[in-house]
N, C-alpha and C positions, 0 to 999 in steps of 0.2 A: 665900229664898222660892222655892218650886218653880214652874216654868212649866207651864201646862196642856199636856197631851199633844195632839198634832195627828194626825189620821188620816193614815196613809201611803197616798196615792193611787196609788202605784206598785205596790202589792201586787196581783198578778193575782187575778181572781175564780176561784173554784173551778169547774172544768169540771163541767158537768151530767152526771148519769148517763144511761145509755141509757133508763131508765124515765122520767126527767124529760124527756128529749128526745122520747120517745114521747108523753107527755102534751101537750107543747107543740105537736107536729105535729098531734095530734088536735084541738087548739084553733085550728088554722089559722096557726101561727107559722112562716113561711117560713124565718126565721133558724135555727130549730132543725133544719130539713132540711139546710140548708147546713152547719151545724156537725157534723151526723152524718156527712155524706159526707166532709167534710174530715178528721175524726178517724179514721174507719174506712176511708178510701180505700185505703190500702195493703193492708189485709186483703181488701177486695173485689176489688182488682186481682189479687191472688194467686189468688183463686178463679176469676176469669175467665180469667186466663192459662193455668191448667191445663186449661181447656176449649177453648182455641183450637188448631186444627190448624196445623201449620207453614205450609201454604199460605195460611191466613187471616191469620197474623201478618204476612205480607208486605203485606197490604192495610190492616190496622188493628190496633191493639193494645189492651191493657186500659185505657189512659188514655182512649182515644176512647170506649170503652164506659162508663167511669166518668162522662164528660161527659154522655152520653145519660142515664144513670141520674140524675144530678144534676138535669137539666132535667125529667125526668118525675116524680121525687119532689117537686120544687118545685111542679109543676103539680097533682099530687094534693092537696098540702097547701093550695095557694092556692085551688083550686076546691071545697074541702071534701069531697074524695073519699077522704081518707086514713082507712082503716078499721081497721088493726091495733090490737089492744088489749093485746097482750103482746109481749115481746121476741122470742119465737119467731115470732109472726106478722109482726113487722117484718122480721126477717131473711129470712123466707120471701118477702115482697114484694120486698125488695131483690134477692135472687138471681133471682127470677122476671123482674123487669124487665131485669136484666143479661143473662140467658140469652136472653130474647126479642129483645133488641137484637142479640146475636150472630147469631141465626138470621135476622133481618130484613136485616142488612147482607150476610150471605152470599147470601141470595136475590137481593137487588138487584144485587150484583156479578155473579152468575151470569147474570141476565137481561140486564144491559147488555153482557155479554161474548158473548152468543149472536149468531148471524147475524140480520139484520133479519127480523122476521116478526111476525105479528099474535098468535101464541099463545105468547109467551115465558113463562117462569116467573113473572116479576114481573107481567105483564099478567093472568095467570090468578089469582094470589094477590090482587092489588088488586081485580080485578073481583069475586071471591068476596066480599070484604069489603063492597064497595058493594052487592051483591045482598042480603047478609044485613041490611045497614042499612036497605035499602028495604023489606024484609019485616018491619021493626020488631023485630028480635032484639037491638037494643041495641049492635050492632057498628058503630062509626063510625071513619072515618079522622081521627084527632085531629091537632091542629096539630104534635104532636111526632113524627108518623110519619116514619120514616127517609127515605122517598121525598120527602115534602113538604119535609123539611129540605134534601135535596139540591137541590130546585128553587130554593132561595134563591140558588144559584150561577149560575142562568140569568138573564141580564140582561133579556131581552125577554119581556113578558107573553104575547105570542102563542105563543112557543115553550113557555112554561110551560103554556098551555092545551092545546097539542098533546100535550105529555107527559102531562098529566092524563087526557086522553081516550084516549090510547094505553093508559095504565094501567087504564082502565075496559074494555079489550078491544075498543074500536071499531076498525074497519078504516080504512085510509087513505082509502077512498072516503067512509065515514061521517063521518070527521073533516073532510074537505074540504067536505062538504055542510053540516056544522054550523057551520063557521067561514067559509064563503063563499070558499074557496080552491080551487085546482086540486089534483088528486092529486099531480102532480109537485112542487108547492110544499110540500105537506105532507110528502112523503117526504124531500125535500131538507132541509127545516128540522128534521125529526125526526132524520135521520142526523147532522146537525151538533150538535143538542142532545144526542143520545146520547153522542157523542164528548166533549162538554163535561162531561157527568155522569160519565163514566168517568174522565176526567182528574181532576176534582175529588175523586171518591171515592178515587182512588189517592194524592192529595196531602194527605189529611186527616192531622192531627198524629199522629205515632208516639210 
């Protein structure tokens, strides 16, 4: 007498195609976004690595950019903002996020490396985005913003507030008035915070 066949539970499931992952992400499935980044991570890293100058590779590499891409793609899917409807549009979004991340990190490092001043590159860039958001143009500083991500390494909320106000292009005097501090305290705390941010930036995983 023959025995009934049992399903082999160890047989791996068939990987989903890019088209299937695309549809799943459009439906809000965050696991699909993670699966896409994991499977095509090496291909994305090769593309990013080719765009990094030697000087930038000493600060961060393609793995760091891939981590940022993963967070942002997950956020788009989770918040229902994922719009690509074709494989071409999907890859366009992926490489746009990666390239913007490279540019943002380069700007942040340049700004943190400059001498202390109120008109650094980062301050001007962040202030511009705050201004455009205030005018209702739809440009906002999202949670995934590189600068906001760096602030997670700053332990004191007061120092994070000072850094955010500095990024909005406020002078030391204006920050002191806003937070009820003296100008010397603001400058001292910002100088210390800036050094912490620079150290953390340089220590990110390679």
